[in-house]
C-alpha positions in Angstrom: 95.2 44.1 220.1 96.0 47.2 221.6 98.5 49.3 218.8 102.0 50.1 220.1 103.4 53.2 219.4 106.8 54.0 217.7 107.0 56.8 220.8 106.4 53.1 223.2 108.8 51.0 221.1 111.5 53.4 221.9 110.9 54.0 225.2 111.4 50.2 225.4 114.5 50.3 223.9 116.3 53.1 225.0 114.7 55.1 228.1 113.7 57.9 228.2 114.3 58.7 224.9 112.6 61.4 223.0 112.5 60.8 219.4 111.3 63.6 216.7 108.5 62.6 214.8 106.3 63.5 212.2 103.7 66.1 213.8 105.7 67.2 216.5 104.9 64.6 219.0 108.8 65.5 220.9 110.2 68.3 221.5 113.9 67.2 221.2 116.5 65.2 218.6 118.4 62.5 220.4 121.8 62.3 219.6 122.3 59.0 218.2 125.7 57.1 219.1 127.1 54.2 218.8 129.6 52.5 221.4 132.1 49.6 220.8 133.7 47.4 222.9 136.9 46.2 221.2 137.4 43.9 224.2 134.3 42.1 223.2 134.3 41.8 219.3 135.7 38.8 217.9 135.9 39.5 214.9 133.2 37.3 212.9 132.1 39.6 210.2 128.4 39.5 211.1 128.3 43.2 211.6 129.3 43.4 207.8 127.0 40.8 206.7 124.2 41.8 208.3 124.8 45.5 207.2 124.9 44.1 203.6 122.2 42.2 203.7 120.2 44.9 205.5 121.0 47.7 203.2 121.3 45.4 199.9 124.6 46.9 199.1 126.2 46.3 195.2 129.4 45.1 194.9 132.0 47.1 196.3 129.6 49.5 198.6 130.0 47.7 202.6 129.1 50.5 204.9 130.9 48.4 208.0 134.1 46.9 207.6 135.8 45.1 210.7 140.0 45.9 210.3 142.1 43.3 211.9 145.8 44.1 213.4 148.1 41.3 214.3 150.1 42.6 217.3 153.5 40.9 219.0 156.0 38.2 217.9 155.3 34.5 217.7 154.5 32.8 219.8 153.1 35.7 221.9 150.7 36.7 218.8 147.4 38.5 219.6 144.9 40.0 217.0 143.2 43.3 217.1 139.6 44.0 216.0 138.6 47.4 214.9 135.0 47.3 213.6 134.6 50.8 211.2 131.3 52.0 210.4 130.8 56.1 209.6 132.1 58.0 212.2 128.9 60.3 212.1 131.1 62.8 213.0 130.3 66.1 214.5 132.7 68.2 212.3 132.8 65.9 209.7 135.9 66.6 206.5 133.5 65.0 204.0 130.1 68.0 204.4 133.2 70.6 204.0 134.3 69.4 200.8 131.3 68.7 198.9 130.6 71.1 196.1 127.0 70.6 196.3 126.3 70.3 199.9 125.2 66.7 199.2 126.6 65.8 202.8 125.1 67.5 205.9 124.5 66.6 209.5 121.0 65.8 210.8 119.6 66.8 213.9 119.5 63.6 215.3 123.3 63.1 214.9 123.4 61.1 211.6 125.9 62.3 208.6 124.0 61.8 205.7 124.1 62.0 202.0 121.5 63.3 199.5 121.7 60.8 196.6 119.4 63.4 194.6 122.0 66.2 194.7 125.2 64.1 195.1 126.8 64.8 191.5 129.5 61.7 191.9 132.9 63.5 192.4 134.2 61.8 195.0 135.8 64.5 197.4 134.2 63.5 200.3 136.0 59.9 200.1 139.0 61.7 199.7 137.9 63.8 202.8 137.5 60.9 205.2 140.1 60.5 207.3 138.7 56.8 208.3 138.0 55.2 204.5 134.4 54.5 205.7 133.2 55.8 202.2 132.3 53.8 199.1 131.4 54.9 195.4 128.2 52.8 193.7 129.7 52.2 190.2 126.4 50.8 189.8 127.6 46.7 189.6 124.9 44.6 190.9 124.5 40.8 192.5 121.7 39.7 190.2 123.9 37.2 188.3 124.3 35.5 191.5 121.4 36.4 193.2 117.9 36.0 191.0 115.9 39.0 192.5 118.4 40.5 194.0 117.5 44.6 192.0 113.6 43.9 192.8 113.7 45.6 196.2 115.7 48.1 197.9 116.5 49.3 201.6 114.7 52.4 201.9 118.1 54.5 203.0 117.2 57.5 205.1 113.6 56.6 205.3 113.2 57.1 201.2 111.5 54.1 199.6 113.5 54.0 195.8 111.7 50.9 194.2 113.9 49.0 191.8 117.6 49.7 191.5 117.5 48.3 188.0 117.1 51.7 185.9 117.3 54.0 188.7 120.2 56.7 188.6 120.1 57.4 192.6 122.4 55.8 194.3 124.6 54.8 191.4 126.6 56.7 190.7 126.9 58.5 194.0 128.8 58.2 197.0 127.2 55.6 199.8 127.9 55.3 203.2 126.5 54.0 207.0 123.8 56.2 208.1 123.1 54.0 211.4 120.4 52.4 209.9 118.5 55.4 209.9 115.8 53.4 208.0 115.2 50.8 210.8 115.6 54.0 213.9 112.4 55.5 212.3 110.5 52.3 212.8 112.2 51.9 216.8 114.8 49.4 216.1 118.8 49.4 216.3 120.9 49.2 213.8 121.4 46.1 212.1 125.0 45.4 213.3 123.8 46.3 216.8 121.0 43.7 216.8 122.9 41.1 215.3 126.5 41.4 217.7 127.5 37.9 218.3 129.8 39.5 221.1 127.2 42.0 222.7 130.4 44.5 221.5 127.9 47.1 220.2 125.7 49.7 222.0 123.3 52.3 220.7 121.8 55.0 222.3 121.1 58.5 222.7 124.2 60.6 224.2 121.6 63.6 225.3 120.3 61.0 228.0 122.3 60.6 231.1 120.6 57.5 231.7 121.6 55.5 228.9 123.9 53.3 228.3 126.0 54.9 225.7 126.3 57.8 228.0 127.1 56.2 231.0 130.4 54.6 228.4 131.3 57.3 226.9 132.4 58.6 230.5 134.2 55.2 230.6 138.3 55.7 231.3 138.3 52.6 228.5 136.6 55.3 225.8 138.3 56.6 223.4 138.0 58.0 219.5 140.0 57.0 216.0 141.7 59.5 215.2 141.2 62.0 217.4 143.8 64.0 216.6 141.8 64.9 213.5 139.7 67.2 215.5 136.7 65.5 213.8 134.4 64.6 216.7 132.9 61.1 216.0 129.7 59.7 217.5 131.3 56.1 217.2 133.1 55.4 220.2 135.5 52.7 221.3 136.6 51.2 224.7 140.4 49.4 225.1 
């Protein structure tokens, strides 16, 4: 059987996306962007569960949450569900306050954390206007899930081995990274792949023909806390 390359896989997922891989095969980076349609979100929390399973995050660390708000008065009450991953801001306040530059902006638009550089000061947690960051205190599900410590998700494409006895990411800040390790394999983020309501879209904003580029121009499109001037890469549809 003929071997399919990563580049071919990405072209199947996201038409005309040029992915920067090792060796300089492509010439430009994508601008990864997520669009979330609030009219389709059913508040099932599948994104929260799949994200936690994919990234094997410890107790108290959740990259994807769904915020709920009730509006109206009985009997005319409606619930608004707002999924909230990291906004992957183009002007991230978290990076501006980091004293050791552990938080930085990747060329593909993802705001990343260098776990080995992070000193755990938690300034970034305070600076994030979206509450999208958590601190890893080293807690574990090992008592409830046998073998939980055996493997870890290769966040940012780095395989760190067993969590037990390993410093980072213990004692560091953690957050959503658009499942960067999955992107390297030509796959969508786990939350996008598993969304029961098909409320999430993911792709390259640099590609004018991509779904996210077209949705970003919709009159329904908006950003959370636009007045903050953070220029998020997560776009919502009213």
